[in-house]
C-alpha positions as CSV (number, residue, x, y, z in Angstrom):
1,X,142.0,113.9,109.9
2,X,142.5,114.7,106.2
3,X,141.7,118.1,104.8
4,X,138.5,118.6,102.9
5,X,139.0,118.7,99.0
6,X,138.9,122.2,97.9
7,X,136.2,121.7,95.4
8,X,133.9,120.4,98.3
9,X,134.8,123.6,100.3
10,X,133.8,125.6,97.3
11,X,130.6,123.7,96.8
12,X,129.6,124.4,100.4
13,X,130.4,128.1,100.0
14,X,128.1,128.2,96.8
15,X,125.4,126.3,98.6
16,X,125.6,128.7,101.6
17,X,125.2,131.7,99.3
18,X,122.1,130.3,97.8
19,X,120.7,129.3,101.3
20,X,121.4,133.1,102.3
21,X,119.6,134.4,99.3
22,X,122.7,136.0,97.9
23,X,121.7,134.3,94.7
24,X,118.0,133.3,94.0
25,X,116.5,130.6,91.8
26,X,117.1,131.6,88.1
27,X,120.0,133.9,88.9
28,X,123.1,133.4,86.8
29,X,126.2,132.8,88.7
30,X,129.4,134.9,88.2
31,X,132.0,133.4,86.0
32,X,134.3,130.7,87.3
33,X,137.2,133.0,86.9
34,X,135.4,135.6,89.3
35,X,134.4,132.9,91.8
36,X,137.8,131.5,91.8
37,X,139.5,134.8,92.6
38,X,137.0,135.5,95.4
39,X,137.5,132.1,97.0
40,X,141.3,131.8,96.2
41,X,141.2,128.7,94.0
42,X,141.6,127.9,90.3
43,X,138.7,127.7,87.8
44,X,139.0,123.9,87.6
45,X,138.1,123.6,91.3
46,X,135.2,125.9,90.8
47,X,134.1,123.8,87.8
48,X,134.2,120.6,89.9
49,X,132.2,122.3,92.6
50,X,129.5,123.3,90.2
51,X,129.3,120.0,88.5
52,X,128.7,118.4,91.9
53,X,125.9,121.0,92.6
54,X,124.4,120.4,89.2
55,X,124.4,116.8,89.8
56,X,122.5,117.4,93.1
57,X,119.9,119.7,91.4
58,X,121.0,122.8,93.2
59,X,122.5,124.4,89.9
60,X,121.9,123.9,86.4
61,X,124.1,124.4,83.4
62,X,122.8,126.1,80.2
63,X,124.8,125.5,77.0
64,X,126.5,128.8,75.9
65,X,125.0,130.7,78.7
66,X,126.4,129.8,82.0
67,X,125.5,128.3,85.3
68,X,122.3,129.2,87.1
69,X,120.5,128.6,90.4
70,X,118.0,125.8,89.8
71,X,114.4,126.3,90.4
72,X,113.2,124.2,93.4
73,X,111.9,120.9,92.3
74,X,110.5,118.4,94.7
75,X,112.0,115.0,94.6
76,X,109.9,112.2,93.4
77,X,109.7,109.2,95.7
78,X,110.1,105.9,93.8
79,X,109.4,102.7,95.7
80,X,110.9,99.3,94.6
81,X,109.1,96.4,96.0
82,X,107.6,93.2,94.5
83,X,104.8,93.7,97.2
84,X,103.7,96.8,95.1
85,X,102.8,94.9,92.0
86,X,99.1,95.7,91.4
87,X,96.6,93.3,89.9
88,X,95.0,96.1,87.9
89,X,97.9,98.2,86.7
90,X,101.4,99.6,87.1
91,X,103.4,100.1,90.3
92,X,104.7,103.5,88.9
93,X,101.1,104.7,88.6
94,X,100.4,103.7,92.2
95,X,103.6,105.6,93.3
96,X,102.4,108.8,91.6
97,X,99.0,108.5,92.9
98,X,100.2,108.2,96.4
99,X,102.2,111.5,95.7
100,X,99.0,113.1,94.1
101,X,100.9,113.4,90.8
102,X,99.6,112.7,87.4
103,X,101.5,109.8,85.9
104,X,101.9,108.8,82.4
105,X,104.4,107.1,80.1
106,X,105.5,107.0,76.5
107,X,106.9,103.7,75.0
108,X,108.2,102.1,71.7
109,X,108.3,98.4,71.2
110,X,110.4,96.6,68.6
111,X,109.8,92.8,68.2
112,X,112.5,90.1,67.4
113,X,115.5,92.3,68.2
114,X,118.7,90.3,68.4
115,X,119.8,90.1,72.1
116,X,123.1,91.8,72.9
117,X,125.7,89.7,74.8
118,X,125.0,91.2,78.1
119,X,121.3,91.0,77.8
120,X,121.5,87.4,76.5
121,X,123.7,86.5,79.7
122,X,121.0,88.1,81.9
123,X,118.3,86.2,80.2
124,X,120.2,83.0,80.0
125,X,119.6,82.8,76.2
126,X,121.9,82.7,73.2
127,X,123.5,85.9,72.1
128,X,121.4,87.1,69.1
129,X,118.3,85.3,70.1
130,X,115.1,87.3,69.2
131,X,113.7,89.4,71.9
132,X,110.9,91.9,72.4
133,X,112.5,95.3,73.4
134,X,110.4,98.1,74.9
135,X,111.8,101.5,75.7
136,X,110.0,103.7,78.3
137,X,109.9,107.4,79.4
138,X,108.0,107.7,82.6
139,X,106.4,111.1,83.4
140,X,105.3,112.8,86.6
141,X,103.1,115.9,86.0
142,X,104.4,115.7,82.5
143,X,108.0,115.7,83.4
144,X,110.4,112.8,82.8
145,X,111.5,111.1,86.0
146,X,112.6,107.7,84.9
147,X,113.7,105.8,81.8
148,X,113.6,102.1,81.2
149,X,114.6,99.5,78.5
150,X,112.8,96.2,78.9
151,X,113.9,93.0,77.2
152,X,111.7,89.8,76.9
153,X,112.7,86.5,75.2
154,X,110.4,86.1,72.1
155,X,110.5,82.4,72.9
156,X,108.3,83.1,76.1
157,X,105.7,85.6,74.8
158,X,105.8,85.1,70.9
159,X,102.5,84.1,69.5
160,X,100.5,85.1,72.7
161,X,98.3,88.0,73.4
162,X,101.0,89.6,75.7
163,X,103.8,89.7,73.2
164,X,103.6,93.5,73.2
165,X,103.9,94.8,76.5
166,X,102.1,98.1,75.6
167,X,99.6,96.6,73.1
168,X,96.7,94.2,73.2
169,X,94.1,93.4,75.8
170,X,96.8,93.4,78.7
171,X,98.7,96.6,77.7
172,X,100.3,98.4,80.6
173,X,99.5,95.8,83.1
174,X,103.1,95.2,84.0
175,X,105.5,92.2,83.7
176,X,104.1,90.1,86.6
177,X,100.4,90.4,85.6
178,X,101.2,89.9,81.9
179,X,103.2,86.8,82.4
180,X,100.5,85.4,84.7
181,X,98.1,85.6,81.8
182,X,100.2,83.1,79.8
183,X,100.7,80.7,82.7
184,X,104.1,82.0,83.7
185,X,104.4,82.7,87.5
186,X,107.0,85.3,88.6
187,X,108.4,84.3,92.0
188,X,111.0,87.1,92.4
189,X,113.0,89.8,90.9
190,X,116.7,90.8,91.4
191,X,117.8,94.4,91.1
192,X,121.2,95.7,91.1
193,X,121.4,99.5,91.6
194,X,124.6,101.5,91.0
195,X,125.4,105.2,90.5
196,X,126.9,106.5,87.3
197,X,126.9,109.6,85.2
198,X,124.2,110.1,82.6
199,X,124.9,109.6,78.9
200,X,124.2,112.4,76.6
201,X,121.0,110.7,75.2
202,X,119.8,110.1,78.8
203,X,120.4,113.6,80.0
204,X,118.5,114.9,77.0
205,X,115.5,112.7,77.7
206,X,115.4,113.4,81.4
207,X,116.0,117.1,81.0
208,X,119.2,117.0,83.2
209,X,122.8,118.2,82.8
210,X,125.1,115.9,80.7
211,X,127.0,113.5,82.9
212,X,124.7,114.3,86.0
213,X,124.4,111.5,88.6
214,X,121.8,108.8,88.0
215,X,120.9,105.6,89.5
216,X,121.1,102.6,87.0
217,X,119.2,99.7,88.1
218,X,119.6,96.4,86.4
219,X,116.4,94.3,87.1
220,X,115.6,90.7,86.1
221,X,112.3,88.9,86.8
222,X,112.5,85.1,87.3
223,X,109.7,82.6,86.9
224,X,109.0,80.0,89.7
225,X,111.2,77.5,87.9
226,X,114.2,79.8,88.0
227,X,114.0,81.0,84.5
228,X,114.7,84.7,83.7
229,X,111.7,86.0,81.7
230,X,112.4,89.7,81.5
231,X,115.3,92.1,82.2
232,X,115.5,95.8,82.2
233,X,117.8,98.7,82.6
234,X,116.0,101.5,84.6
235,X,117.7,104.9,84.9
236,X,116.6,107.4,87.6
237,X,118.0,110.9,87.9
238,X,119.6,111.3,91.5
239,X,118.7,114.9,91.8
240,X,115.0,114.6,91.2
241,X,114.2,111.1,92.6
242,X,114.4,109.4,95.8
243,X,114.6,105.5,95.6
244,X,113.3,103.6,98.5
245,X,113.3,99.7,98.8
246,X,110.5,98.0,100.7
247,X,111.3,94.6,102.0
248,X,108.3,92.3,102.7
249,X,108.6,90.2,105.9
250,X,107.2,86.7,105.5
251,X,105.7,85.4,108.7
């Protein structure tokens, strides 16, 4: 059996000290040099251990100040399921309601944005074709828990009452319900989740450490004739959110 990497051993040691209340939430940890000397490892090993614990929400780094024990923060349960599309509103709102949390989101929509190459491929349109792009910051009890950037082909919604996802009579109704208003029936969605590190912008918006672990979900909605009608990049911080997939069983 291979020996545990040194940084994982140090991460376990730091986690144990926190569990035993050697350090309490809000306490500043000793310097990396001091921890390294105590544990018989180099500063780079301590740095990797701390970065791991920061990504897990156990520690938090403060620029120019040091590394601290993070305040306990209950993870938000985010459910991914087509069955949770609500006729009257947003699945996110239903998730937060189930958790007895106040839900809200901020958004910005730009119309006729040229589709980048990757987005064009996902939507099955020509690169540069006009799209409606909407960026979202989802909040639970006023704290950011999810980011999303949505793209819809202008050819699908242009000139209709649902062209602006967060404007008009069907604002905030969600993709499935909005598309139904213009006669487009969505049959299914495809999601591709993968872990990665947060960008500097994402970290700033989500209030997490730069390069902390996030789950990046590429989601595309398809109409019943197989046409992609919306695609989105959803970013969820791993330390603060638990993603659960519900799989409906047809009988």
